[in-house]
C-alpha positions in Angstrom: -10.2 -8.6 -8.2 -10.8 -6.4 -5.2 -8.7 -3.3 -4.5 -7.6 -4.9 -1.2 -6.3 -8.0 -3.1 -4.6 -5.7 -5.6 -3.0 -4.1 -2.6 -1.8 -7.5 -1.4 -0.5 -8.4 -4.9 1.7 -5.4 -5.0 2.9 -5.8 -1.6 3.7 -9.5 -1.8 4.9 -9.9 -5.4 6.0 -6.5 -6.6 7.0 -4.8 -3.5 8.5 -7.2 -1.1 10.1 -4.4 1.1 6.8 -2.5 1.6 5.5 -4.3 4.6 8.5 -3.5 6.8 8.4 0.0 5.6 4.9 0.9 6.6 4.9 -1.4 9.9 8.1 0.5 10.8 6.3 3.7 10.1 3.0 2.5 11.8 5.1 1.6 14.8 6.7 4.9 15.0 3.3 6.6 14.7 1.7 4.5 17.5 4.5 5.8 19.7 3.8 9.3 18.7 0.1 8.8 19.4 1.2 7.3 22.9 3.1 10.6 23.6 -0.1 12.6 22.6 -2.2 10.4 24.9 0.2 10.9 27.7 0.3 14.6 27.1 -3.4 14.9 27.3 -3.5 13.0 30.5 -0.7 15.1 32.0 -2.6 18.3 31.1 -5.7 17.0 32.6 -4.1 16.0 36.0 -2.3 19.4 36.0 -5.6 21.2 35.5 -7.2 19.1 38.3 -4.2 19.8 40.5 -4.5 23.4 39.9 -8.2 23.6 40.8 -7.7 21.8 43.9 -4.8 24.0 44.9 -7.0 27.1 44.3 -9.8 25.5 46.2 -7.4 24.6 49.2 -5.8 28.0 49.4 -8.0 30.6 48.0 -11.6 29.7 49.0 -13.4 30.5 52.1 -14.0 28.2 54.7 -17.5 27.3 54.3 -16.7 24.2 52.2 -14.4 22.8 54.7 -16.7 23.8 57.6 -19.4 21.7 55.9 -17.1 18.8 55.0 -14.5 19.0 57.6 -12.7 16.0 56.4 -12.2 17.2 52.7 -9.3 19.4 53.6 -7.2 16.6 55.1 -8.3 14.3 52.1 -7.0 17.0 49.6 -3.7 16.9 51.0 -3.6 13.2 50.0 -4.9 14.0 46.7 -2.2 16.6 46.1 0.3 13.8 46.8 -1.6 11.3 44.5 -1.9 13.6 41.6 1.7 15.0 41.9 3.1 11.4 41.9 0.8 10.6 38.9 1.9 13.7 37.0 5.6 12.9 37.6 4.9 9.3 36.4 3.2 10.5 33.1 6.1 12.9 32.5 8.6 10.3 32.8 6.5 7.7 30.6 6.4 10.5 27.9 10.1 10.9 28.1 10.5 7.2 27.7 8.3 7.0 24.5 10.4 10.0 23.2 13.6 8.1 23.7 12.0 5.0 21.9 11.2 7.1 19.0 14.7 8.7 18.8 16.2 5.2 19.0 13.7 3.7 16.4 12.7 1.1 18.9 9.6 -0.4 20.3 8.9 -0.8 24.2 8.1 -4.4 25.2 4.5 -5.1 24.9 4.3 -5.9 28.5 5.4 -2.5 29.4 2.5 -1.1 27.6 0.0 -3.2 29.4 1.6 -2.3 32.8 1.4 1.3 32.0 -2.4 1.0 31.0 -2.8 -0.9 34.5 -1.1 1.9 36.4 -2.9 4.8 34.7 -6.4 3.3 35.1 -5.5 2.8 38.9 -5.7 6.7 39.2 -9.6 7.1 39.4 -9.7 4.1 41.6 -7.3 5.5 44.2 -9.1 8.8 44.0 -12.5 6.9 44.8 -10.6 5.2 47.9 -9.5 8.7 49.1 -13.1 10.0 48.8 -14.5 7.0 50.5 -12.0 7.4 53.3 -12.5 11.2 54.0 -15.9 11.6 52.8 -18.2 8.5 52.3 -18.3 5.3 50.2 -21.5 6.4 48.8 -20.1 9.5 47.5 -17.2 7.7 46.1 -19.2 5.2 44.0 -21.4 8.2 42.7 -18.8 10.8 42.4 -17.7 12.2 38.9 -14.4 10.5 39.6 -16.0 7.3 38.1 -16.3 9.2 34.7 -12.4 9.4 34.7 -12.5 5.7 33.7 -14.4 6.6 30.4 -11.7 9.5 29.8 -8.9 6.8 30.0 -11.0 4.2 27.9 -11.5 7.0 25.3 -7.8 8.0 25.1 -6.9 4.2 24.8 -8.0 4.5 21.1 -4.7 6.5 20.4 -2.9 3.3 21.2 -4.4 2.0 18.0 -4.6 -1.6 19.7 -7.8 -3.3 20.2 -6.6 -5.6 23.0 -4.9 -2.6 24.9 -8.4 -0.9 24.7 -10.2 -3.9 26.0 -7.6 -4.3 28.7 -8.2 -0.8 30.0 -11.8 -1.2 30.0 -11.4 -4.5 31.9 -9.2 -3.0 34.6 -11.5 -0.2 34.9 -14.7 -2.5 35.2 -12.8 -4.8 37.7 -11.5 -2.1 39.9 -14.8 -0.1 40.0 -16.9 -3.5 40.6 -14.4 -4.7 43.2 -14.5 -1.5 45.3 -18.2 -0.9 44.9 -19.0 -4.6 45.8 -16.6 -4.3 48.9 -18.5 -1.3 50.0 -21.8 -2.8 49.4 -21.0 -6.1 51.1 -19.3 -4.4 54.2 -22.5 -2.2 54.3 -20.4 1.0 54.1 -22.9 2.5 51.5 -25.6 4.8 53.1 -28.9 5.6 51.9 -29.1 2.3 50.0 -32.7 3.2 49.2 -31.1 5.3 46.3 -31.6 3.4 43.1 -28.2 4.7 41.8 -26.3 2.5 44.4 -28.3 -0.7 43.9 -26.3 -3.9 43.1 -27.7 -4.3 39.6 -27.0 -0.8 38.5 -23.4 -0.9 39.9 -22.9 -4.0 37.8 -24.4 -2.3 34.8 -22.0 0.5 35.3 -19.2 -1.8 35.1 -20.5 -3.5 32.1 -20.8 -0.1 30.3 -17.0 0.3 30.9 -16.5 -2.9 28.8 -19.0 -1.8 26.2 -16.9 1.5 26.0 -13.6 -0.4 25.7 -15.0 -2.5 22.9 -16.2 0.6 20.9 -12.9 2.4 21.5 -11.0 -0.8 20.2 -13.1 -0.9 17.2 -12.4 2.8 16.4 -8.7 1.9 17.1 -8.9 -0.9 14.6 -10.6 1.3 11.9 -7.8 4.2 12.4 -5.2 1.6 12.3 -6.5 0.0 9.2 -6.9 3.3 7.4 -3.4 4.4 8.3 -1.8 1.1 7.1 -3.6 1.5 3.8 -2.6 5.1 3.4 1.1 4.3 4.0 0.9 1.3 1.6 -0.8 3.4 -1.1 2.1 6.0 -0.7 4.6 3.2 -0.8 3.1 1.4 -3.8 2.9 4.9 -5.7 6.5 5.4 -4.8 7.6 2.1 -5.7 5.6 2.0 -9.1 7.2 5.4 -10.1 10.5 3.7 -9.4 9.8 0.8 -11.4 7.9 2.4 -14.2 10.2 5.5 -14.4 9.7 9.0 -13.1 7.9 10.0 -16.2 4.9 7.9 -16.0 2.1 10.1 -15.4 0.0 10.2 -12.0 -3.1 8.8 -14.1 -1.1 5.8 -15.4 0.0 5.0 -11.6 -3.7 5.3 -10.6 -4.8 2.9 -13.0 -2.0 0.5 -12.0 -3.1 0.7 -8.6 -7.0 0.2 -9.3 -7.0 -2.2 -12.2 -6.3 -5.9 -12.2 -2.8 -5.6 -13.5 -0.6 -8.6 -13.5 3.0 -7.4 -12.8 4.6 -10.7 -12.9 6.2 -11.9 -16.4 3.6 -12.8 -19.0 2.8 -12.5 -22.8 1.1 -9.4 -24.0 0.2 -8.1 -27.2 1.8 -4.5 -27.4 2.5 -1.9 -29.8 6.1 -0.5 -29.5 7.3 2.9 -30.5 11.0 3.8 -31.1 11.5 7.6 -31.3 14.9 9.1 -32.3 15.9 12.7 -32.7 17.8 13.2 -36.2 21.2 14.8 -36.3 21.5 15.0 -32.6 25.3 14.3 -32.5 26.1 17.1 -35.0 23.7 19.6 -33.1 25.4 18.6 -29.7 28.8 19.2 -31.0 28.4 23.0 -31.1 26.2 23.3 -28.1 27.1 23.5 -24.4 25.9 20.6 -22.1 23.1 23.0 -20.5 21.9 23.9 -23.9 21.8 20.1 -25.0 19.9 19.2 -21.9 17.5 22.1 -22.1 16.8 21.1 -25.8 16.1 17.5 -24.8 13.9 18.5 -21.9 11.8 20.7 -24.1 11.1 17.9 -26.6 10.5 15.2 -24.0 8.4 17.1 -22.0 5.6 17.4 -24.5 6.4 14.0 -26.2 5.9 12.1 -22.7 2.7 14.0 -22.1 1.2 13.0 -25.4 2.2 9.3 -24.9 0.9 9.4 -21.5 -2.3 11.0 -22.7 -2.7 8.3 -25.4 -2.5 5.5 -22.6 1.2 4.6 -23.4 4.3 4.4 -21.0 7.9 5.7 -21.8 9.8 2.6 -21.0 13.5 3.6 -21.8 15.2 6.7 -22.5 17.8 6.2 -25.1 20.0 9.3 -25.1 18.5 11.2 -27.9 15.3 9.2 -28.2 13.3 6.8 -26.2 11.2 3.4 -26.4 7.5 3.8 -25.6 5.0 0.8 -25.0 1.3 0.8 -25.7 -0.7 -2.1 -24.1 1.5 -3.0 -21.2 1.1 -3.0 -18.2 -2.5 -2.2 -19.0 -4.4 -2.0 -22.3 -7.8 -0.3 -23.3 -7.9 -2.5 -26.6 -6.8 0.4 -28.8 -2.9 0.1 -28.6 -2.1 0.6 -32.2 -4.4 3.4 -32.8 -3.2 5.1 -29.5 0.4 4.7 -30.8 -0.3 5.9 -34.2 -2.3 8.8 -32.7 0.5 9.8 -30.4 3.0 9.7 -33.2 0.9 12.1 -35.2 0.3 14.4 -32.3 4.3 14.4 -31.8 5.0 15.2 -35.4 2.4 18.1 -35.3 3.9 19.5 -32.2 7.6 19.3 -33.6 6.3 21.1 -36.7 4.7 23.7 -34.5 7.8 24.3 -32.4 9.8 24.6 -35.5 7.6 27.1 -37.0 7.7 29.3 -33.9 11.3 28.7 -33.2 10.9 27.5 -29.8 13.5 25.0 -30.8 16.3 24.7 -33.5 15.2 23.0 -36.7 14.3 19.5 -35.7 13.4 16.3 -37.1 12.6 12.9 -35.6 12.2 9.4 -36.6 9.4 7.2 -35.4 9.0 3.3 -35.9 5.9 1.4 -34.8 5.4 -2.5 -34.8 2.8 -4.6 -32.8 3.0 -8.1 -31.7 3.3 -10.4 -28.7 6.1 -9.6 -26.1 7.1 -10.8 -22.8 6.5 -8.3 -20.2 7.6 -8.1 -16.6 10.0 -6.7 -13.9 13.8 -7.4 -14.4 16.3 -6.3 -11.5 16.6 -6.9 -7.9 14.7 -5.7 -4.7 17.0 -2.6 -4.8 16.1 -1.7 -8.4 13.5 -3.1 -10.7 12.7 -1.9 -14.3 9.5 -2.9 -16.2 10.7 -4.1 -19.5 9.4 -5.6 -22.7 11.2 -8.3 -24.5 10.6 -9.9 -27.8 10.8 -9.6 -31.6 8.4 -7.0 -31.6 10.9 -4.7 -29.9 13.6 -5.6 -32.3 11.5 -5.0 -35.3 10.1 -1.6 -34.1 13.7 -0.5 -33.6 14.6 -1.5 -37.0 11.7 0.2 -38.6 12.6 3.3 -36.8 16.1 3.1 -38.4 14.5 2.8 -41.9 13.1 6.2 -41.6 16.4 7.6 -42.3 16.8 5.7 -45.5 13.2 6.6 -46.8 13.3 10.2 -45.6 10.1 9.6 -43.5 9.5 10.7 -40.0 7.1 7.9 -39.1 7.1 4.2 -40.4 5.0 1.4 -39.2 4.5 -2.4 -40.1 1.5 -4.1 -41.8 0.6 -5.5 -38.2 -0.1 -1.9 -37.0 -2.1 -1.1 -40.2 -4.6 -4.0 -39.7 -5.5 -2.5 -36.2 -6.1 1.0 -36.9 -8.7 3.2 -38.9 -9.3 7.0 -39.6 -5.8 7.6 -40.9 -4.7 8.4 -44.4 -1.9 5.8 -45.2 0.6 5.2 -48.0 2.6 2.0 -48.6 6.3 2.8 -48.7 8.0 -0.5 -49.5 8.5 -4.0 -48.7 12.0 -4.7 -47.1 14.0 -7.4 -45.6 15.2 -6.0 -42.4 18.4 -7.1 -40.4 17.9 -10.2 -38.5 14.8 -11.4 -40.4 14.1 -13.5 -43.3 10.4 -12.6 -44.1 10.0 -9.3 -45.9 8.1 -6.5 -43.9 5.9 -4.1 -45.5 6.2 -0.6 -44.2 3.7 2.4 -44.2 3.6 5.9 -43.4 1.0 8.5 -42.9 0.0 10.8 -45.8 
């Protein structure tokens, strides 16, 4: 199963609220990008307006003597750029209000805005054609502003809007150029750059630019949605499997073909209990009790995570851990026994160094088939393991008190491990079962 299919599986089955969550976030981010795009355009228009003001008021008259109509044309240009700047500032304010109210503008408004913005270079060309010459208008750097708007359309993260911007640019440029060409207003037609085929080709390049911008926008959008989906999946997985699941476990859940719906899995279940915890807590403050538990659970959870298990439930002064679900490396019993051994060794080390008060624990292990899956509602789910294997593991843990052992496990666990020195403790009939159970411990 591909990583994309795993994403879909999580989103559709395990995390039904994720789609709405990251779509809402994506919509908000799109509006933020629109604000950035409008800000860039506003800054550019302000820069052009400032340059024109400087030229109009602070340069000598040589330019105006050579091109007498430019000065009059610049007055209209001031008006055009000023109106456009005010329009862009109003658009920016509108997007800001939509973000604050957590709403989206109607789609038609976004297309209308793209149409109005793309008209700026067209109006600039018309002014240049009126006050200078149509030929200069067709060949002027103003035509490059179309590409500027097409490139900035990428920030809309919408392929259709990028193509629409390019279509408007190509249509307006081609219409104006053909009008000048057909009415013989273009002078020096011997120049290859104003030949009809090249005019059409330039318009075609606008469309190509729009397609490229749209494809880039799609890639950015896809990457953004996947990033949000990953974050939401990780957040929800931590909610489902508990805050003490290691990041490594979550990564495996996200990258493996993990079936989260209810199913039967072969698992090894561990029950761990801290001995004499009630009498210990009687003479301690709540802060001391919590610190004691946190000290123990910190290294216990780390050991279980490292041995490919997960802590499924906390039971006050103990917990239930599972090896083999939701994923397995095929060595579940071996992992469980190894984790138990490491926990016992760590307890002994802490006792000797007096990092904790003298402490003993009891661990019970049993393996077998169990039903695994999510239990709960959309507001809160818990990954749980249900079956006789759980009940028997709990009973075996309780027998550690009777036999004064810190770890006991069933014959089902013995048959799947090697490399440990083991001793048989007894054959007992546990509560709720008719068949005797052989229990073992480590030497």
